[in-house]
C-alpha positions in Angstrom: -68.0 -34.8 40.3 -66.2 -32.9 43.1 -68.2 -30.2 44.9 -71.5 -31.1 43.2 -73.3 -28.9 45.7 -71.7 -25.9 44.0 -73.0 -27.0 40.5 -75.9 -24.9 39.2 -77.2 -22.7 36.5 -75.9 -19.1 36.6 -77.2 -16.1 34.6 -74.7 -15.0 31.9 -75.1 -11.4 33.0 -73.5 -12.4 36.4 -70.4 -13.8 34.7 -67.3 -11.7 34.1 -63.9 -12.6 32.6 -60.9 -13.6 34.7 -58.9 -10.5 35.7 -56.2 -9.9 33.0 -57.3 -13.0 31.1 -54.1 -14.0 29.2 -55.7 -16.0 26.4 -57.2 -14.9 23.2 -60.9 -15.8 22.5 -62.4 -17.6 19.5 -63.2 -15.5 16.4 -64.6 -16.1 13.0 -65.5 -19.6 11.9 -64.4 -21.2 15.2 -66.7 -18.9 17.2 -69.6 -19.4 14.7 -69.3 -23.2 15.0 -69.4 -23.0 18.8 -72.5 -20.7 18.6 -74.3 -23.1 16.3 -73.4 -26.1 18.5 -74.7 -24.4 21.6 -77.9 -23.5 19.8 -78.4 -27.1 18.9 -77.2 -28.8 22.1 -76.8 -26.2 24.8 -73.7 -25.9 26.9 -72.7 -29.5 27.6 -69.6 -28.8 29.7 -70.1 -26.5 32.7 -67.9 -23.5 33.1 -65.8 -23.1 36.2 -66.1 -19.9 38.2 -65.4 -18.4 41.5 -67.3 -15.6 43.4 -66.1 -12.1 42.7 -66.2 -9.2 45.3 -68.9 -7.4 43.3 -71.5 -10.1 43.7 -70.8 -11.6 40.3 -68.7 -14.6 39.3 -65.3 -14.6 37.7 -64.8 -17.1 34.9 -61.9 -19.5 35.3 -62.7 -22.0 32.5 -65.3 -21.3 29.8 -64.7 -17.8 28.4 -65.4 -19.0 24.9 -68.5 -21.0 25.9 -69.9 -18.0 27.8 -69.4 -15.7 24.9 -70.9 -18.2 22.4 -73.8 -18.9 24.7 -74.6 -15.2 25.0 -74.6 -14.8 21.3 -76.7 -17.9 20.9 -79.4 -16.2 23.0 -79.0 -18.2 26.2 -79.8 -16.5 29.5 -78.0 -18.9 31.9 -75.4 -21.7 31.6 -74.3 -24.5 33.9 -71.3 -23.7 36.2 -69.2 -25.2 38.9 -68.5 -22.6 41.6 -65.2 -22.8 43.5 -65.2 -20.7 46.6 -61.9 -21.5 48.2 -59.3 -20.6 45.6 -56.3 -18.2 46.0 -55.4 -16.2 43.0 -52.5 -18.6 42.1 -54.9 -21.6 42.3 -57.5 -19.7 40.1 -54.8 -18.9 37.6 -53.8 -22.6 37.5 -57.4 -23.5 36.5 -57.3 -20.8 33.7 -54.0 -22.0 32.3 -54.5 -25.7 32.7 -57.9 -25.8 31.0 -56.7 -23.7 28.1 -53.8 -26.0 27.6 -56.1 -29.0 27.6 -58.5 -27.4 25.1 -56.0 -26.5 22.5 -52.4 -27.4 21.5 -49.5 -25.6 23.1 -48.0 -25.0 19.6 -51.2 -23.1 18.6 -50.7 -20.6 21.4 -49.2 -17.2 21.1 -45.9 -16.5 22.7 -47.5 -14.6 25.5 -49.9 -17.4 26.2 -47.1 -20.0 26.2 -45.3 -17.8 28.7 -48.1 -17.6 31.2 -48.7 -21.4 31.0 -45.1 -22.3 31.6 -44.7 -19.6 34.3 -47.8 -20.8 36.2 -46.5 -24.4 36.2 -43.0 -23.3 37.1 -44.2 -21.3 40.1 -46.1 -24.3 41.4 -42.8 -26.3 41.3 -40.9 -23.6 43.2 -43.5 -23.5 46.0 -43.1 -27.3 46.3 -46.7 -27.5 47.3 -47.6 -28.9 43.9 -51.1 -28.8 42.6 -54.1 -29.3 44.9 -55.4 -32.8 44.3 -59.1 -31.7 44.5 -58.4 -28.9 42.0 -56.9 -31.3 39.6 -59.8 -33.7 40.0 -62.2 -30.9 39.1 -60.3 -29.9 36.1 -60.0 -33.5 34.9 -63.8 -34.1 35.4 -64.8 -30.9 33.7 -62.6 -31.5 30.6 -62.4 -35.3 30.5 -58.7 -35.1 30.3 -56.1 -36.5 32.8 -53.9 -33.8 34.3 -52.7 -35.3 37.6 -49.6 -36.7 35.9 -48.5 -33.2 35.2 -48.5 -32.3 38.9 -44.8 -32.4 39.6 -42.1 -31.2 37.2 -38.4 -30.5 37.4 -37.1 -27.8 35.1 -36.0 -30.5 32.6 -39.3 -32.4 32.7 -41.2 -29.2 32.2 -39.3 -28.8 28.9 -40.0 -32.4 28.0 -43.7 -31.8 28.6 -43.8 -29.2 25.9 -41.1 -30.5 23.6 -38.9 -27.5 24.4 -35.3 -27.2 25.5 -34.4 -26.0 28.9 -33.1 -22.7 27.4 -36.5 -22.1 25.6 -38.3 -22.7 28.9 -36.1 -20.2 30.5 -36.8 -17.7 27.7 -40.6 -18.0 28.2 -40.1 -17.5 32.0 -38.4 -14.2 31.1 -41.1 -13.2 28.5 -43.8 -13.5 31.2 -42.1 -10.6 33.0 -42.9 -8.2 30.1 -45.7 -5.7 30.6 -48.9 -6.6 28.7 -48.4 -4.0 25.9 -45.0 -5.4 25.0 -46.3 -9.0 25.1 -48.9 -7.9 22.5 -46.1 -6.4 20.4 -44.2 -9.7 20.6 -47.4 -11.6 19.5 -47.6 -9.1 16.6 -44.0 -10.0 15.7 -42.7 -6.5 16.3 -39.7 -8.1 17.8 -38.2 -11.5 18.2 -38.3 -13.9 21.2 -34.6 -13.1 21.9 -35.3 -9.4 21.8 -38.2 -10.0 24.1 -35.9 -11.7 26.6 -33.6 -8.6 26.7 -36.5 -6.3 27.1 -37.8 -8.4 30.0 -34.8 -7.3 32.1 -35.9 -3.6 31.9 -37.8 -2.2 34.9 -41.6 -1.9 34.4 -41.5 1.9 34.0 -38.7 1.5 31.4 -40.7 -1.0 29.5 -43.6 1.5 29.5 -41.2 4.1 28.1 -40.2 1.7 25.3 -43.8 1.0 24.5 -44.6 4.8 24.6 -42.0 5.9 22.1 -41.9 2.9 19.8 -43.8 3.4 16.6 -46.6 0.9 16.0 -45.9 -1.5 13.2 -42.1 -1.1 13.4 -39.7 -3.6 14.8 -37.1 -3.7 17.6 -34.1 -5.7 16.5 -32.0 -7.9 18.8 -29.1 -5.5 18.9 -31.3 -2.6 20.0 -33.0 -4.7 22.7 -29.5 -5.7 24.0 -28.4 -2.1 24.2 -31.6 -1.2 26.1 -30.8 -3.9 28.6 -27.2 -2.7 29.1 -28.3 1.0 29.5 -31.0 -0.1 32.0 -28.3 -1.9 34.1 -26.3 1.3 34.1 -29.4 3.3 35.2 -29.2 5.5 32.2 -32.3 4.5 30.2 -34.6 7.5 29.6 -36.8 8.8 26.8 -33.9 10.8 25.2 -31.7 7.8 25.0 -34.5 5.7 23.6 -34.9 8.1 20.7 -31.2 8.0 20.0 -31.3 4.2 19.9 -34.4 4.1 17.8 -33.3 7.0 15.5 -33.1 4.8 12.4 -36.8 3.7 13.1 -38.2 7.1 13.9 -36.4 9.3 11.4 -34.4 7.6 8.6 -31.4 9.6 7.7 -31.8 11.9 4.7 -28.1 12.6 4.4 -25.1 10.3 4.0 -23.3 9.5 7.3 -20.1 11.5 7.8 -17.2 9.5 9.3 -15.4 11.3 12.2 -11.6 11.2 12.3 -10.5 8.6 14.9 -8.0 11.1 16.3 -10.8 13.5 17.2 -12.7 10.7 19.0 -9.6 9.7 21.0 -9.0 13.3 21.9 -12.3 13.7 23.7 -13.4 10.2 24.7 -11.8 7.4 26.7 -11.3 3.9 25.3 -14.0 2.4 27.5 -16.8 4.7 26.4 -19.3 2.9 24.1 -20.8 4.2 20.9 -24.2 5.1 22.4 -22.5 7.3 25.1 -20.3 9.0 22.5 -23.2 9.7 20.2 -25.2 11.2 23.1 -22.3 13.5 24.1 -21.9 14.7 20.5 -25.7 15.2 20.2 -25.7 17.3 23.3 -22.7 19.3 22.2 -24.3 20.0 18.8 -27.5 21.2 20.4 -25.6 23.6 22.6 -23.6 24.9 19.7 -26.6 25.6 17.5 -28.6 27.1 20.4 -25.7 29.6 20.8 -25.3 30.1 17.1 -28.8 29.9 15.5 -27.6 31.4 12.2 -25.3 28.4 11.7 -28.3 26.1 11.2 
C-alpha cells in the first residue's frame, strides 16, 4: 500500500465531510446494513482523508463508512492520510471512489455532472491523473482505475455509455448553483432546461431560485427565454415574475386577444413577446396609478 506511514486509526470526532460534498449519503436499509456489518466486522476498508486547517481531517473517501461507524458506536476508524493534495486532486479522489463504489446510472444528475466535469478538467490540464494517487485509490477499493487516466471527449462518452452531446450537457449542468442542481435532482425541470439555466450568471441563477415556487416546474421554453434575456442583460426579478406568471398566479379570466393593428402601431417587428408584454404591463400600471377609480 502506498504511503503506509500515513495509515493509522483516527478518532471519528476528528473527521469532517469534504467541503461541498456532491454525493448523497446512504439512507434507510442501505445505511442499516452497513451499520450492522461494521458492528460485526469493523471498518475493513480504510477511509482516505487529508489534513484540514482546523486540526481535523477532511474525508475524501468514506463518508458512508464514517457515518455508519459512528452510529455503530465506534470511536475511531482506520484511515489513510494524504498530506500533499491540491483541491482538484482531492476532488478526484472523492469522485473516483464514489464512481467505483456505485453505478454511474444510479447517480443523480448533479452527481453525474461532477464526476464527468472532474475527469474532463483533468483532460484539459493534460497533466492526467497522478500515478501515486491512482495507485492509492486502486488499493483502497480493490478496483483498477489507471486505465481511465487519459480520455478524449469521445472516449469519455464511451466510458459512461453516453453520447458526446450528453457529456456536453452534463458539463454545462455542473455550472449550475447548488440549489438549482437540487431542483434538477428533484425533477423540477428537465436536463435540457438545466442546460439553458446554466448559461445564466450566478446572481441570475440565485434570482431564479429565489422567486421560483418549490414543487413547481420550469419548462424548456421558459428556461430558453431566461437564457435569451440574460444574454441581453435584461434579466431581473420583475421579468422573472412575468415569465413565470402562469406558475405563480394562474389566470382567473379568459385571455383577451389584442388587435394586430394596435400591436403594429406601437411596437416594431423585431420586438419579442416578452418585451411587448412588459411594456403593456408597465403602461397599465401607470394608467391605473393615475386613475385608481378605474380598477
